C-alpha positions as CSV (number, residue, x, y, z in Angstrom):
1,M,-26.3,4.1,-7.1
2,V,-22.9,1.8,-6.9
3,A,-24.8,-1.1,-6.2
4,V,-27.8,-0.6,-8.7
5,L,-25.6,-0.1,-10.7
6,L,-23.9,-2.2,-10.7
7,V,-27.5,-5.0,-10.6
8,L,-28.8,-2.8,-13.4
9,G,-25.3,-3.4,-15.7
10,G,-24.3,-6.6,-14.8
11,A,-28.4,-8.4,-16.4
12,I,-27.6,-6.0,-19.1
13,Y,-24.5,-8.0,-20.5
14,A,-25.7,-11.5,-19.0
15,V,-29.3,-10.3,-20.9
16,V,-26.3,-9.9,-24.0
17,A,-24.1,-12.2,-23.8
18,R,-27.2,-14.4,-23.5
19,S,-28.9,-13.6,-26.7
20,L,-25.5,-13.2,-28.6
21,E,-24.5,-16.7,-27.0
22,A,-28.4,-18.4,-28.2
23,T,-28.1,-16.9,-32.4
24,S,-25.0,-19.0,-33.6
25,L,-26.3,-21.9,-30.6
26,D,-29.4,-21.7,-33.7
27,Q,-27.0,-21.1,-36.4
28,L,-25.1,-24.0,-35.1
29,E,-27.6,-26.3,-34.8
30,H,-29.0,-26.1,-38.3
31,R,-26.4,-26.3,-39.4
32,V,-25.8,-29.9,-37.9
33,A,-29.6,-30.4,-39.3
34,S,-28.9,-30.2,-42.7
35,I,-25.7,-32.1,-42.8
36,E,-27.8,-35.0,-40.1
37,R,-30.4,-35.2,-42.8
38,F,-27.0,-35.9,-46.1
39,V,-25.9,-38.1,-43.4
40,S,-28.9,-39.9,-42.5
41,G,-30.6,-40.1,-46.2
42,V,-27.4,-42.0,-47.5
43,P,-27.2,-44.9,-47.1
44,D,-23.3,-45.4,-47.0
45,P,-21.4,-41.8,-48.4
46,F,-18.4,-43.1,-47.3
47,P,-15.4,-43.3,-48.7
48,D,-16.2,-43.2,-51.8
49,R,-18.5,-40.2,-52.0
50,P,-16.4,-37.0,-52.6
51,A,-15.8,-34.4,-49.7
52,G,-17.3,-32.1,-51.9
53,E,-20.5,-33.5,-52.7
54,A,-20.9,-33.1,-48.9
55,P,-22.0,-30.2,-47.2
56,V,-19.5,-29.5,-45.3
57,G,-16.7,-26.4,-45.4
58,I,-17.7,-23.0,-45.5
59,S,-21.1,-21.3,-45.3
60,F,-21.3,-18.0,-46.5
61,G,-25.5,-16.4,-45.9
62,G,-28.5,-18.6,-45.2
63,P,-29.3,-19.6,-42.1
64,A,-26.5,-20.7,-40.5
65,P,-23.2,-18.0,-42.0
66,G,-19.5,-17.8,-41.1
67,T,-19.9,-22.0,-40.7
68,I,-17.3,-25.0,-40.4
69,A,-19.2,-28.1,-41.2
70,L,-16.6,-31.7,-41.0
71,I,-17.3,-34.8,-41.1
72,I,-15.0,-37.6,-39.1
73,T,-16.7,-40.2,-40.4
74,P,-15.6,-44.0,-38.0
75,S,-12.7,-44.8,-40.1
76,G,-10.9,-41.2,-38.3
77,Q,-11.2,-39.5,-41.9
78,T,-11.8,-35.9,-41.6
79,I,-14.5,-34.2,-44.7
80,G,-14.4,-30.3,-44.7
81,P,-12.7,-28.1,-46.3
82,S,-9.3,-28.8,-49.4
83,T,-7.6,-26.9,-47.1
84,R,-7.1,-27.9,-43.6
85,L,-7.3,-24.8,-40.9
86,A,-5.2,-26.2,-37.9
87,G,-6.5,-27.2,-34.7
88,L,-9.6,-28.4,-36.5
89,P,-11.3,-30.4,-35.7
90,I,-11.6,-30.4,-31.8
91,G,-10.4,-33.4,-31.3
92,D,-11.7,-33.1,-27.4
93,A,-14.6,-32.5,-28.4
94,V,-14.8,-35.3,-30.8
95,K,-13.4,-37.9,-28.0
96,A,-16.9,-36.4,-26.1
97,A,-19.2,-37.8,-29.4
98,L,-18.0,-40.5,-30.0
99,G,-18.7,-41.2,-25.7
100,G,-22.9,-40.1,-27.2
101,A,-22.6,-36.8,-25.4
102,T,-22.9,-33.3,-27.7
103,D,-20.1,-31.2,-26.9
104,I,-20.9,-28.0,-26.6
105,R,-17.4,-25.6,-26.1
106,T,-15.4,-22.1,-26.5
107,A,-12.4,-22.4,-27.9
108,V,-9.1,-20.2,-29.9
109,V,-8.1,-21.0,-32.6
110,A,-5.4,-19.4,-34.5
111,D,-6.2,-17.2,-31.9
112,V,-9.1,-16.5,-33.3
113,P,-12.4,-17.3,-30.9
114,I,-14.2,-20.5,-31.9
115,R,-17.8,-21.3,-30.5
116,V,-18.0,-25.6,-31.2
117,L,-20.4,-27.8,-31.0
118,T,-19.8,-31.9,-31.8
119,V,-23.1,-34.2,-33.0
120,P,-22.7,-37.6,-33.1
121,V,-25.0,-39.2,-35.7
122,Q,-25.0,-43.3,-34.8
123,R,-24.2,-45.4,-38.4
124,A,-24.7,-49.5,-38.8
125,N,-20.5,-48.4,-39.8
126,G,-19.9,-46.7,-36.2
127,T,-21.1,-43.7,-35.2
128,V,-20.2,-40.7,-37.4
129,V,-19.7,-37.4,-35.6
130,L,-20.3,-34.3,-37.5
131,Q,-19.3,-30.1,-35.8
132,V,-19.1,-27.5,-36.3
133,I,-17.4,-24.6,-35.7
134,Q,-18.2,-20.1,-35.3
135,D,-16.3,-17.0,-35.9
136,I,-17.0,-15.4,-32.9
137,S,-15.1,-12.3,-32.6
138,A,-18.0,-10.5,-32.9
139,E,-19.7,-11.7,-30.5
140,R,-17.1,-11.2,-28.3
141,R,-16.1,-7.4,-29.9
142,T,-20.0,-7.1,-29.0
143,L,-19.4,-7.7,-25.5
144,D,-16.7,-5.9,-24.8
145,T,-18.2,-2.8,-26.7
146,V,-21.3,-3.6,-24.1
147,L,-19.0,-4.0,-21.5
148,V,-16.7,-0.3,-22.1
149,V,-20.9,1.2,-22.1
150,L,-20.9,0.4,-19.2
151,V,-18.0,1.0,-16.7
152,V,-17.9,3.8,-18.7
153,G,-21.7,4.6,-18.3
154,G,-21.3,3.6,-14.8
155,L,-18.2,6.0,-13.9
156,A,-20.5,8.8,-15.0
157,G,-23.0,8.0,-13.3
158,I,-21.8,7.7,-10.8
159,A,-19.6,10.9,-10.8
160,A,-22.9,12.9,-12.0
161,A,-24.8,11.9,-9.8
162,G,-21.9,12.4,-6.6
163,V,-21.5,16.4,-7.5
164,G,-25.3,15.9,-7.5
165,G,-25.3,14.6,-4.4
166,W,-22.9,17.5,-3.2
167,F,-24.7,19.5,-4.6
168,Y,-28.3,19.0,-3.3
169,A,-26.4,17.7,0.1
170,R,-25.1,21.3,0.8
171,R,-28.5,22.6,0.2
172,A,-30.7,20.7,2.2
173,L,-28.3,21.0,4.9
174,V,-28.2,24.0,4.7
175,P,-31.3,25.0,6.3
176,I,-30.3,22.4,9.6
177,R,-26.8,24.1,9.8
178,D,-28.5,27.2,9.9
179,A,-31.1,25.1,12.6
180,L,-28.4,24.6,15.0
181,R,-26.5,28.0,15.1
182,R,-29.5,29.8,16.2
183,Q,-30.2,27.0,17.9
184,R,-26.3,27.0,19.8
185,E,-27.2,31.1,19.5
186,F,-29.8,30.9,21.1
187,A,-29.1,29.2,23.9
188,A,-25.8,31.6,24.8
189,D,-28.5,34.3,24.1
190,A,-30.3,32.4,26.5
191,S,-27.4,32.6,28.9
192,H,-26.0,35.7,28.8
193,E,-29.0,37.0,29.2
194,I,-30.1,34.7,32.7
195,R,-27.1,35.6,33.5
196,T,-27.2,39.1,33.9
197,P,-29.9,39.3,36.6
198,L,-29.1,36.7,38.7
199,A,-24.8,38.7,38.9
200,V,-27.3,41.4,39.6
201,I,-29.7,39.0,42.6
202,R,-26.2,37.8,44.0
203,A,-23.8,41.0,44.3
204,T,-27.1,42.5,46.0
205,V,-27.6,39.1,48.4
206,E,-23.9,38.8,48.9
207,H,-24.4,43.5,50.6
208,L,-27.1,42.4,52.5
209,E,-24.6,39.8,54.7
210,R,-22.2,41.7,54.3
211,H,-24.2,44.4,56.4
212,P,-26.5,42.5,58.8
213,E,-26.6,45.2,61.2
214,R,-28.8,47.2,59.2
215,T,-32.2,47.0,58.1
216,L,-34.5,45.9,56.3
217,G,-36.3,50.1,55.4
218,S,-33.1,50.5,55.1
219,E,-31.9,48.7,52.0
220,A,-35.1,49.3,50.2
221,D,-32.9,50.6,47.0
222,A,-31.5,46.6,47.3
223,L,-34.1,45.2,47.4
224,D,-36.0,46.6,45.1
225,D,-33.4,45.8,42.7
226,M,-33.7,42.4,44.1
227,K,-37.2,42.9,43.0
228,A,-37.3,44.2,39.6
229,E,-34.5,41.3,38.5
230,V,-37.2,38.7,39.3
231,D,-38.9,39.9,37.9
232,H,-37.5,40.3,34.6
233,L,-36.0,36.4,34.9
234,T,-39.5,36.2,36.1
235,A,-41.5,36.8,32.6
236,L,-37.4,36.3,30.7
237,V,-38.4,32.9,31.7
238,G,-41.7,32.3,31.0
239,D,-40.7,33.3,27.1
240,L,-38.2,31.0,27.1
241,L,-40.5,28.2,27.5
242,L,-42.9,29.7,25.7
243,L,-40.9,29.3,22.8
244,A,-39.9,26.3,23.8
245,R,-43.4,24.6,23.7
246,T,-44.1,26.8,19.5
247,D,-40.3,24.9,18.7
248,S,-41.9,21.6,20.1
249,G,-45.6,22.1,18.2
250,V,-47.1,22.4,22.2
251,E,-48.4,25.3,21.9
252,E,-51.0,25.4,20.2
253,L,-53.8,28.6,19.8
254,S,-57.5,28.4,19.8
255,A,-60.1,29.8,17.0
256,E,-63.2,31.2,18.4
257,P,-65.2,34.3,17.0
258,T,-63.5,37.4,18.9
259,D,-63.2,41.5,17.5
260,L,-59.7,42.7,17.4
261,E,-61.0,46.5,18.4
262,R,-61.8,45.3,21.4
263,I,-58.9,43.4,21.8
264,A,-56.8,46.5,20.5
265,S,-58.2,48.3,23.3
266,E,-57.8,46.1,26.6
267,A,-53.8,45.5,26.2
268,I,-53.5,49.5,24.9
269,E,-55.4,49.9,28.9
270,G,-53.2,48.0,30.1
271,L,-50.0,49.3,28.7
272,R,-50.5,52.7,30.2
273,T,-49.7,53.3,33.6
274,V,-46.3,51.8,31.6
275,A,-46.5,55.0,28.9
276,A,-47.2,57.1,31.7
277,E,-44.6,56.4,33.0
278,R,-42.4,56.6,30.5
279,S,-43.7,60.5,29.2
280,V,-45.3,58.4,26.4
281,A,-49.2,58.7,25.0
282,L,-51.1,56.1,23.3
283,D,-53.1,57.0,20.2
284,L,-56.2,53.9,18.9
285,A,-57.9,54.7,15.9
286,A,-59.9,51.5,15.7
287,V,-63.8,49.8,14.1
288,P,-65.3,47.0,14.4
289,T,-63.3,44.3,13.9
290,P,-64.5,40.6,14.3
291,L,-61.8,37.3,13.0
292,T,-61.9,33.7,14.0
293,G,-58.0,34.3,17.0
294,D,-56.5,32.8,20.1
295,P,-57.8,36.1,22.0
296,L,-54.9,35.0,24.2
297,R,-52.5,35.4,22.4
298,L,-53.7,37.5,20.0
299,R,-53.7,40.4,23.5
300,Q,-49.8,39.5,23.9
301,L,-49.7,40.1,20.2
302,V,-50.7,43.7,20.8
303,T,-48.9,44.9,24.1
304,I,-45.6,43.4,22.5
305,L,-45.8,45.4,19.7
306,V,-47.5,48.6,21.8
307,D,-45.6,47.8,25.0
308,N,-41.9,48.4,22.7
309,A,-43.0,50.8,20.5
310,I,-43.3,53.0,24.1
311,R,-39.4,51.7,24.8
312,H,-38.4,52.7,22.1
313,G,-40.2,56.4,21.6
314,P,-38.6,59.3,23.3
315,A,-40.6,60.7,26.2
316,G,-43.6,63.2,24.6
317,S,-43.8,60.9,21.9
318,T,-47.2,59.1,21.2
319,V,-47.2,55.7,20.0
320,R,-50.6,55.2,18.0
321,V,-51.9,52.0,16.9
322,G,-54.6,51.5,14.0
323,V,-56.5,48.8,14.1
324,H,-60.2,47.9,11.0
325,P,-61.4,45.4,8.7
326,D,-59.6,44.6,5.4
327,D,-61.5,43.3,2.3
328,R,-60.6,39.8,2.5
329,G,-62.4,39.5,5.5
330,G,-59.7,39.8,7.9
331,G,-58.2,43.0,9.9
332,T,-55.5,44.2,9.7
333,L,-53.8,46.4,12.8
334,T,-50.6,49.2,12.9
335,V,-48.5,49.7,15.4
336,D,-46.3,53.7,15.3
337,D,-44.5,54.8,16.7
338,E,-41.4,58.2,17.1
339,G,-38.7,56.9,17.5
340,T,-34.9,56.9,15.8
341,G,-37.0,53.9,13.5
342,I,-35.0,51.2,12.8
343,A,-32.4,50.8,9.4
344,A,-33.1,48.8,6.3
345,E,-30.9,46.5,6.7
346,D,-32.0,46.0,9.9
347,R,-35.3,44.8,9.3
348,A,-35.1,40.8,8.1
349,R,-33.9,39.7,11.5
350,V,-35.7,42.1,14.5
351,F,-38.4,39.0,14.7
352,D,-35.1,36.9,15.7
353,R,-34.6,35.8,19.0
354,F,-32.9,38.0,22.3
355,W,-32.1,40.0,18.8
356,R,-31.1,44.2,19.5
357,A,-30.7,46.9,17.2
358,P,-27.0,48.7,17.7
359,G,-28.1,51.7,20.2
360,T,-30.2,50.9,21.8
361,S,-32.1,50.3,25.0
362,T,-31.4,47.0,26.6
363,G,-34.5,46.4,28.8
364,G,-37.2,44.1,27.9
365,T,-36.1,40.5,27.1
366,G,-35.4,40.3,23.5
367,L,-38.2,37.5,22.7
368,G,-40.7,39.7,22.7
369,L,-40.5,39.6,18.6
370,A,-40.3,36.5,18.0
371,I,-42.9,35.4,19.9
372,A,-45.0,37.9,18.5
373,H,-44.2,36.5,14.6
374,W,-44.6,33.8,15.9
375,V,-48.7,34.5,16.7
376,V,-49.1,35.6,13.9
377,Q,-47.4,32.8,11.9
378,R,-49.7,30.4,13.8
379,Q,-53.1,33.1,12.8
380,G,-52.2,32.4,8.9
381,G,-50.8,36.0,8.8
382,S,-48.3,38.5,8.1
383,I,-46.4,40.3,9.5
384,S,-43.4,43.2,8.6
385,V,-42.2,46.4,9.8
386,G,-40.8,49.9,7.7
387,D,-41.3,53.7,8.9
388,A,-43.7,55.2,10.0
389,P,-45.8,58.7,8.5
390,N,-44.0,60.7,11.5
391,G,-40.7,59.3,12.2
392,G,-39.9,56.0,13.7
393,A,-40.7,52.5,13.0
394,R,-43.8,51.0,11.9
395,F,-45.1,47.5,12.5
396,E,-48.5,46.4,10.5
397,I,-50.2,43.0,10.8
398,H,-52.5,40.9,8.6
399,L,-54.7,39.1,9.7
400,P,-57.2,37.1,7.9
401,G,-60.9,36.5,9.0
402,H,-60.3,33.0,9.4
403,P,-57.0,30.6,9.7
404,A,-56.4,27.2,8.4
């Protein structure tokens, strides 16, 4: 911004200065031309002709307003205003003109800035020098005003750009800071989740090392604990790898004709054993709901939501799953449990990775709902959480018939 303003301001100042200077020189040259015609048209006007008859002195109005014209004869006499002005003519300019050059210069006379045009005219009796002077105080004031405007305007522009840049940079950095924060939280949570099963496995191995005399049969419980933690760790690593692939954009979903009713039915059948172990009933109310999507990921979606409902439902409760087409050519999936539900203030974070509502069990990897959210988004749908009609939580998913 500073560089642009400097270049632009310098260009504006130079153009204005050049324009004012060109206008001033045009006026001086016009005055010189009129005097030169007078000098050339009279055979010998000097020194006998009175000075008042020569077109010298101060000019008011016309094409060369505010100029003073002087004529310096070959003998060195100055013909000009009746009252000589101190410092005029400009001697160095006269000397340069006597050398045959047209001299243009600026000077200061009586604290007044002037521009001087001095031209030699060759005559039979010698060289006559014509000198025209113009007060350029107004030109300097104009340039000073332009400079002040450019400096003040530039500083104001830089200040405004700084404030605006700071404001918008902070806004632009918000998602970056949030992403870094989530990344740090994700790494910390992942480390914590992995550390727990590893600690259990290590403790179990150390226990077996301390009792080498015992048989595998007598340590069946310890081996079962190790297997459960290995299964948990395997699931956790698998979910982490999936989320890492989704973040990098490597994981893609296929798009093929499928039926959400069939997918939900297959997913629920695979969870009936888990539900029976927790004394939870599964109820499916579904009608054919054709759509285009990734059957594997949609089944994973249903499995995550139903498994989540089973784990949060009390013994003797029922998890109800509904599937039906919607009026936009897609499908709607609902999963209701009869647990304690999700507090309104917690619903905004329910799909965050590793997030668990206060007071809930620590089972699972804490990544299931985050994966479910990703699947729905990639299918071009929406997922929300609210209250189920019979108490507990309801997850409602709307999927388009043909994801974009």
